[in-house]
C-alpha positions, 0 to 999 in steps of 0.5 A, a space after each residue: 500499499 505504502 509503496 502504491 502511495 509513494 509511485 502515484 506521489 511521484 507520478 504527480 510529481 513528475 507530472 507537474 515537473 514536465 508541465 512546468 518544463 513545457 510552460 518553461 519552454 514556451 516563454 522564449 517563443 512568446 517573448 521572441 514573438 513579442 520582440 518582433 511586435 515591439 523591435 525597438 533594437 531593430 528599428 535602432 539599427 535599420 535607421 538610417 544614419 545621418 551621413 553629413 553634421 548639421 551645418 552651420 558657421 562654423 563647419 560648412 566650410 571644412 565640410 565643403 572642402 572635403 565633399 568637393 573632392 568626393 562629389 565631382 558633378 558639375 551638371 544639373 537639371 532644373 524642371 519647372 513648370 515651364 520646361 527644364 533648364 540645365 546648368 553647368 556648375 564651375 569648378 572654380 567656384 568649388 564651395 559654391 558648386 559643392 554646395 549646389 550639388 550637395 543640396 541637390 542630392 539632398 533633393 532640398 530644391 524639389 518643391 521650391 519655388 521662382 519666389 522673384 521675378 523682375 522681366 529683363 533682370 533676374 529670376 530668384 529661386 529656392 525659397 517657399 512659403 511651404 513650411 515643409 521647405 523650412 524643416 528641410 532647412 532646419 534639418 541641413 542647417 543654418 549657414 552662410 558661404 563666404 563670396 568667391 568673386 575673383 574667378 573672373 566670371 562676370 553677371 552676363 545673361 545666362 549666369 547663376 549667382 548666389 544672393 546675399 543672405 537677409 542678414 546684413 553683413 559686410 562681407 556680402 556672405 551668400 545665402 546657400 540655399 537661393 539662387 538666381 539667374 540673369 534673364 538680362 540682355 546685355 547681363 546685369 554687371 552692376 551685380 559683379 563683385 557683389 555676388 558670386 557667380 557659379 554656374 551659367 545655363 547651357 540649355 532652356 534659356 527660353 524657359 527662363 525668359 517665359 518664368 520672367 514674363 511672368 506676371 507679379 504682384 508689387 514685391 516681386 512675388 510672381 502672381 501663379 506660383 512657379 514651382 521648381 519639381 525637382 533638380 537633378 544631376 546630369 552627365 
């Protein structure tokens, strides 16, 4: 009788132990599924790493000095509501060329506008009242570029140049997010020495002329928004 009771107790203990063992073995599977449902570590490693620093006046020049060595592209196509404009960027103005290529690769110019249009003078672009464009700038950084006006380039018709910052400064520091194209017949040489010419239109001056002919309000903002759909690098 005692033997039968002992066997019964032993059977219960073994059965309970086996049940606990199965329960323990089931937890890692549940935990694994939970970690997939909430992939904290996975999302961290998969997150796109920022490949460039947030640019400031202190680090921008050093950054572009290195950037231009590895990014030698010098032709871009600006696709507008009225057609395309192809631009050759000058290698001699390396910081301004590198800046434009960098912003093109960051897709900064996409969906910006020609926000200043002056017939028989210039069309100016790279800005917008869209909050998404301001957010792009915030992520890239706030910085200015020094002028580079001693390369022999002047403001002939069809050149692309960089305007000064809206902030008054004695050194005519350039606003890197904006540019203007000279549309004026005979050029706009009163701008020489104050603004950096860093490229020229090689195809699409008819599009420049069409944009310049659009009606504007008193602040020279086109009555009909003129968008840059995209800027891309070409061969």
